[in-house]
N, C-alpha and C positions, 0 to 999 in steps of 0.2 A: 414642582414636585417631581422627583425622580421615579421612574418606573421600577417596579420590583423585578429582580432578576429571577428567571425561571430556574428550576432545579436542573435543567438540562443545558443551561447556557453558561458559557465561560464569562469571566469579567470583561473580556474583549467583545463579547456579543455573539460568539460562535458556539460550537459544540464544546462541552466540558470534557476536553481531552487532557489527561494529566501528564502525558509524556510525549515528546515529539516522535511520531512513528518512524521516521527515517533512522533515528538513533538506535531503535530496536534492531533494524536490519544491519546497520553498520557495526553495532556491537557483536551481533552474531557472526558476521563475516570475519571480524577480527578474531573472535573466539575460535571459529572453525579453522582459520589459518594457524593459530597458536596450537590447537590440538594436533593438527597434522604435522606441524614442524617440530614441536617439542614434547608432544604427548604421545598419544596412540594414533599413528597414521591410519587413515581409512581410505583405501583405494587410491593411493597416490600414483600407481603405475597403470594409468588408463590407456586404452587403445586410442590411437590418433583419431579415428572416426568419432569416438565418444567425446574427445576434446573439441572437435569441430561442431558436434551437435550442441555441446555446452555453449560454445561461442554464439551459435545461432540463437539459442534460448536467451542468452545475455543480450544480444542485439534486439530481439523481440521485446524484452523487458524495457530496454532503453526507449525503443520506439513507442511503446505503450505509455511510458511516463511522459515523453515529449508530446504525444497526442493529447494527453490530459492537460498538460501545461498550456497548450494552444487553446483548448476550450476555456480555461480560466482566463487567459489573456483576452480572448475575444469578448468575454462578458465583463471584463474589468474587475474580476473577483480575485481574491488572494487564495492560494491553495492551502494555507495553514488551516487546519480544521477548527481551531479556536477563534478564528476570525469570522465575522458575520457572513452569511450566505444570503445576498439580496435576492437571488433567484436560483431555481433548480437548474442544474446542468443536465440536459437530457439529449443533447445532440452530440455529434462526433463519436468518439470512443464510448461515451456514456450511453449510447444506444445499445451497447453490447454488454457492458459491465458497469455496475454502480460504483465500483472501487478500482478504477484502472491504475491509480498510483500504487496501491498496495499490491495489486496483482503484478504490476510492472516490477516493483522492488523484489517480489518473490521470484519472478522469472529471472531477473538480473542476478540475484544472489545464487540461485541454483545453477544457472548457466555459467557464471564466473567460476564457481567452485569446480565444475567439471572441466572448464577450459584450462584452469591453472593446476588441475590435479589435486584439489582439496576436497576430498570426499566429505569431510566434516562440514565444510562451508555449505555444500549442497544439501547435506542431510539436515542442517539447521534452518534451511529456508522455510519449510512448512511450519517449523516451530515459531519463526518470526511472524508468519501470517496468523497463526493462532493467537499469539500474544497481542498483535495489533488488532485482531478482531475484538478482543475484550478491552484493550486500552483505548482504541479510537473508533472502530466501526460501530460498535453498539452505542456509545455515547453520541456519535454523529447521527445514527438512525433515529435515536430518541429526539434529538434536537430538531432534525428535519421534519419528523412527524409532527412535532409540536408547532413548528413554524409554518409548514406548508399544508398540513392536514391531508385532506382527501387527494389532492393532486400528487403528493409524495406517495401515498399508499397505492394509487393507481400505477405510478411509476415502478414501485417495488414489485407489484404483481406482474408487470410486463418485462422487467429487466432483472436478470440474475445478480446476486450479490457479487460474485467473483467471475465465474465462467458460465 
């Protein structure tokens, strides 16, 4: 007899996330570049120090993403939110933020936009995080609350969602 699927669970056994979060950020990065190149440019003539600052933010974003990947690999879990989570990730970067991959993508997009002089790409980074908040973060939180209960709620009270 098959177990009933939860309202918060995907067919694969993880969170019911309807759209891959990285595609949100990649789509907004491409849209930002397009707006800057062929539409209404936004801050394309940035000071060199601001471009370097953007590169630093972009690198911080990549390092945040890599750190999250290391945590997943160490526990043998898959980072796709629609895949099952056999255990909570609470070590490594997850001691500081509950969503390092989405935070890392936001930092990367904002930093890359500044580094390449695409104001729109940077401006759309927080939009990406807001979209992913509703597309992925909220469903993930519901799934993890249902699956891990009190231990997840203790974790959420101790670690911030993003920063």
